[in-house]
N, C-alpha and C positions, 0 to 999 in steps of 0.2 A: 460683534461689530469691530471693525478695524479702521484706522485712519493713519495713512503714511506709514510710519514705522511703529505706531502704537496700535495695541489691541486692547479692548474691553471685554472682559468675560464675566459672565454671571455663574456663580457656583451652586446656586439654589438646587438642591436635590440631586447633585451629581457626585457619584462615587469618586474617591480621589484618585484612583487609577485612570479613569477616563477623563477626569479634569486635567491631570498631568499630561495625558496624551494630547489634549487640546493645546496646551501650552507648548509642548515640543513640536507640534506641527507648525505652529505659528513661528517658532524660532527657526525652523528650517525654511520658512518663506521669508525670513529676513527681519521680523519684527523683533524690536530691542526694548520696547517700553510697554508694560503691562498694567492695567488696572483691573483688579480682581475684586468683584463685589459679592456680597452675601457669603462670604467664606465662613464655614462652620465645620471645622475639624478636618478638612481635607489635609492629608499628610504629604510630606516630601516636596512640598512647592519650591520650586528653584533649586532642588538638590542636584548637585553635580554640574551646574552650568559654569562655563568658563568664558569669561568676557564681561563687558560693561553693560549688563542688562539692568533695567530699572523696573521695579515692581512697587505699586501701591496696593496694599491689601486691606480691604475694608471688611472687618470680620475677625473671627479668631481661627488662625490656621493651626492645624494639627501638628503632630509630633515631626521632629526633624526638619523643620523649615530650613531651607538653605544649607543642608548638610553637604560637605565637601565643595561648597561653592568657590569660585575663583573670580571675584571681582563684581558680583551683583551687588547693587545698591537697593536695599528693601526698607520700605516703611510700612509698619503695621498700624493701622488705626484701630486698636482694640488690643485684647491680651493674646498671649501665645502659650502654647502647650509645652511639653517637655522636649529637650534636645535642640533648641534653636542653635544653628551654627555649629553643629557637630562636626568636627575636624574641618572646619571652615579654614581656607588658605588666604582669602583676601576679599576685600569688599567692606560693605558697612550695612548693619541692620539696626534700624531705629524702631523701638517699640513704644508707642504711646499708650502704655498700660502695664500690665504685670507679666513677669516671666514665670515659667514653671521651673521644674527641676532640671538639673545638668545642662544649663545654658552654657554654651561654649565648650562642650566636652572636646578635649584634645585640640582645641583651635590652635593654629600656628601662625595666623596672620589676620588682618582685619580688625574691625571694631564692631562691638555690640553695645548699644545704648538702651537701657531700660528705664523708663520713667519712674515706676513705683517698685513694688517688692518682687522678690524672687523666692524660688523654693529651695531644695536641698542640692548640695554637691555641685553648685555652680562653679565653673572654671576648673573642674576636675580634669588633671593630666594636661592642663593648658601648657604650652611650650613655645619658645622662640624658634624660628627656623630661618637660617641664613641671616639675612638683614632685616627680617620681620619681627615686629614687636606687637603681638596681639593684645587688644585692650578690651575689657568689660567695665562698663560704668553702670552702677545700680543706684538709682535715685532714692529709693526706700531702703527697706531691711532684707536681710538675707536669712535663710535657714541654716540648718547644721551643715558642717564640713565644707564650707566656703573655701575655694582654692585647695582642696584636697589633692596631694600628690603633685602639686603644681611645680613646673620645671622652668617656667619662663613667662615673660609677659607681664602685664599690669592689670589688676582689679582694683577699681576705685569704689568704695562703698560710702554713699553719702547719708543715709539714714533720714533724710528730709521729707520725702514724698511718700509716706507710708499710710496704709490703712490699719496699722497695727501700733497705735500710740504708747502702749504700755508694754510692748515686746522689747528685748534688748536689741541693739543694731544688728547683731549677728547671733546666730545660734552657737551651739557647742562645737568644740573641736575645730576652731578655725585653723585652717592651713595644715591639717594633720598630714604628715608625710611630705610637706612641702620642701623642696631642695633647689629651688631657683625661682627667679621673678620677685615681684613685690606686691603686697596688698596695702593699699592706702585707704585710711578709715577717716571720715570726717568727724573730729572730736576725739574720744578715747575709747578704748576697748578694754574690758576688765581682763587682767592676766589669766583668770581661771577659764576664760573662753578660749585661750590659745591652745592649740595643739602642741604636743611635746617637741622640744627642740627649736621653739620660736622665740623671738624677742621682739618687743615693741619699743619704738623710741620716736621723738619728735622729728619732722622732716626737717632737711636742711635747705639751703638756698637752691641748690641743683635740683632737689626734688620739687620744689615750688615752681620751678620753670617748666618742668614736665607736667605738673599738675594744672598750672594755668592753661597751657595749650589745650590740654584734654578737656578741661572744664568748659573753656570758651566754645569749643566745637560742639560739646554735648548740649551746652545752654542754647546755642544757636539752632541746633537741630530740633529741640524740643520747646523752644519758645520760653526759656527760663532765664532768671536773672543770674548771670555769671558772678557778679560781684557779691550778691548775696551768698552764693555757695562758697566763695572764696573768703568770706569775712570770718570763718571759723578756723581754729587751727586743725591741723591734720597729724595723724599718727602714722608711721610706717612699720610694716610687720615683715620681717624677713627671718630665714633660718639661720641657726648658728653654723649649721654645716651644710655642704652639698651633698653629704651622704648621711642622712638622718638615721639610717638603720645599719650603718656600717660596722657597728660594734655588737650587732645581735647575732651575727653568723660568724663562727669561728671554724677554719679549716681543721679537718681532723687528720 
């Protein structure tokens, strides 16, 4: 079913390749807004699209949702699997649920907002690109290796909206190999959970200006109370050096 520039598709029992072919055909016809119903594991939705396309996804999309996207605005009413926003260049992804592993792998622009928990290695190889500052906000808790090898951008971990009340806010080896960017934690993070070469400290006034802008946008997208989120103190995690392994390799 289509209306003006909008298309409504039902993903029930459709293999991911055929489903994406349907979307691409409608893009070629000039459709820019999509409502995708009954999505159940279909991979690669919106991957590689360039432009201001809008998606509302009802269900659970499969791996690599919006990989390599440049400008798409995507809302998922449900959970997502692994690799959301893989190498994303621009746009916004809002997930009203949980995220899988490697959310935002190597993303270099845009925003990813997750309401609750995420898996392992979220933000791995994240980087800034030209004037772009990629941002990931996690409302719940994160697994091991959050921000691994991070080279730029912002990760904000709130720890508020989690299905794991007894788990620490983040897993082991936070920021292992991190050499750029910043990770903000609502509250504190134990030193033993930090990867080598990192330091944590309270945020300053400049940090709070950045955080306020991010939190207000995140809260607006997900219907949350920004003031409640901002009522707690925040911790900033950054590397000591931009070359964390520089002393490990000695020329012969």
